[in-house]
PADREN-284596 format. One record per residue (C-alpha): z negated, x negated, y. Coordinates in steps of 0.02 Angstrom, whole numbers, plus 50000, padded with zeros to 5 digits. Layout:
<drenkols>
DRENKOL      w      u      v
DRENKOL      Z      X      Y
...
</drenkols>
This chain:
<drenkols>
DRENKOL      w      u      v
DRENKOL  51263  48834  51329
DRENKOL  51314  48944  51185
DRENKOL  51138  48972  51117
DRENKOL  51083  49059  51277
DRENKOL  51225  49185  51277
DRENKOL  51218  49348  51182
DRENKOL  51326  49499  51144
DRENKOL  51316  49669  51224
DRENKOL  51291  49748  51053
DRENKOL  51140  49847  50995
DRENKOL  51155  49770  50821
DRENKOL  51017  49642  50848
DRENKOL  50884  49764  50908
DRENKOL  50819  49815  50736
DRENKOL  50815  49636  50665
DRENKOL  50723  49580  50822
DRENKOL  50593  49717  50805
DRENKOL  50566  49685  50619
DRENKOL  50547  49497  50643
DRENKOL  50431  49521  50792
DRENKOL  50322  49645  50698
DRENKOL  50315  49524  50552
DRENKOL  50287  49357  50638
DRENKOL  50175  49396  50787
DRENKOL  50031  49461  50678
DRENKOL  50061  49327  50546
DRENKOL  50055  49190  50677
DRENKOL  49903  49266  50762
DRENKOL  49810  49272  50597
DRENKOL  49845  49087  50572
DRENKOL  49799  49041  50751
DRENKOL  49630  49127  50740
DRENKOL  49589  49036  50578
DRENKOL  49686  48876  50611
DRENKOL  49565  48749  50541
DRENKOL  49550  48839  50376
DRENKOL  49738  48868  50365
DRENKOL  49777  48686  50407
DRENKOL  49653  48626  50276
DRENKOL  49724  48746  50146
DRENKOL  49904  48692  50179
DRENKOL  49852  48510  50175
DRENKOL  49764  48526  50008
DRENKOL  49889  48643  49924
DRENKOL  50054  48579  49993
DRENKOL  50019  48410  50073
DRENKOL  50062  48464  50251
DRENKOL  49982  48365  50392
DRENKOL  49890  48463  50525
DRENKOL  50030  48441  50653
DRENKOL  50156  48522  50534
DRENKOL  50042  48671  50511
DRENKOL  50027  48681  50700
DRENKOL  50216  48681  50721
DRENKOL  50237  48818  50591
DRENKOL  50102  48926  50670
DRENKOL  50176  48898  50844
DRENKOL  50349  48948  50783
DRENKOL  50282  49104  50696
DRENKOL  50178  49169  50841
DRENKOL  50274  49115  50995
DRENKOL  50443  49131  50907
DRENKOL  50395  49309  50863
DRENKOL  50353  49345  51045
DRENKOL  50516  49266  51103
DRENKOL  50615  49370  50979
DRENKOL  50523  49528  51033
DRENKOL  50572  49494  51213
DRENKOL  50744  49433  51167
DRENKOL  50711  49270  51259
DRENKOL  50792  49114  51186
DRENKOL  50827  49223  51035
DRENKOL  50943  49102  50945
DRENKOL  50822  48957  50962
DRENKOL  50674  49062  50903
DRENKOL  50776  49128  50757
DRENKOL  50823  48950  50708
DRENKOL  50640  48900  50709
DRENKOL  50591  49050  50602
DRENKOL  50735  49017  50484
DRENKOL  50678  48837  50458
DRENKOL  50495  48885  50435
DRENKOL  50542  49017  50307
DRENKOL  50659  48902  50210
DRENKOL  50521  48771  50199
DRENKOL  50400  48906  50145
DRENKOL  50518  48963  50008
DRENKOL  50546  48785  49948
DRENKOL  50366  48729  49952
DRENKOL  50261  48883  49915
DRENKOL  50361  49027  49843
DRENKOL  50504  48961  49737
DRENKOL  50402  48957  49577
DRENKOL  50337  49135  49604
DRENKOL  50504  49216  49565
DRENKOL  50625  49325  49660
DRENKOL  50560  49503  49650
DRENKOL  50541  49551  49834
DRENKOL  50354  49567  49859
DRENKOL  50252  49469  49986
DRENKOL  50211  49319  49875
DRENKOL  50385  49292  49804
DRENKOL  50536  49215  49885
DRENKOL  50634  49378  49888
DRENKOL  50530  49437  50037
DRENKOL  50556  49274  50128
DRENKOL  50743  49282  50094
DRENKOL  50749  49451  50181
DRENKOL  50666  49373  50334
DRENKOL  50786  49225  50325
DRENKOL  50931  49348  50326
DRENKOL  50866  49436  50481
DRENKOL  50838  49271  50572
DRENKOL  51010  49210  50517
DRENKOL  51093  49364  50592
DRENKOL  51002  49336  50758
DRENKOL  51053  49154  50758
DRENKOL  51235  49206  50768
DRENKOL  51226  49369  50866
DRENKOL  51089  49328  50991
DRENKOL  50967  49449  51072
DRENKOL  51091  49587  51109
DRENKOL  51100  49714  51250
DRENKOL  50913  49749  51265
DRENKOL  50854  49570  51282
DRENKOL  50805  49450  51418
DRENKOL  50946  49336  51358
DRENKOL  51070  49473  51404
DRENKOL  50989  49500  51572
DRENKOL  50974  49317  51625
DRENKOL  51113  49226  51535
</drenkols>
């Protein structure tokens, strides 16, 4: 299975750390206030509660998986999809300039996830150790 394999390179270490440091706290914040976040996304964007749950799951647990380098490609794909939907639905009208509430910031995160999708977890990952 190609998505379990990884390279012996160190190139993915920094993207993994950046994505983990970004998505673990973001997901945790949404988990701890899930009802309010689900209601807000339902009212503002029309998302059902299950879709909010999937996004929060991907952000928090995907961030943990990327930090550990476990199923890195799969977690990166999930984050890539969540961020692309976020750009399309919430941030596209806010402009490009790379601050938190514009799509430039999300594009940077998409780029990091995209690189991990193709490189994998790298030398210092559980993917490298087990697969």
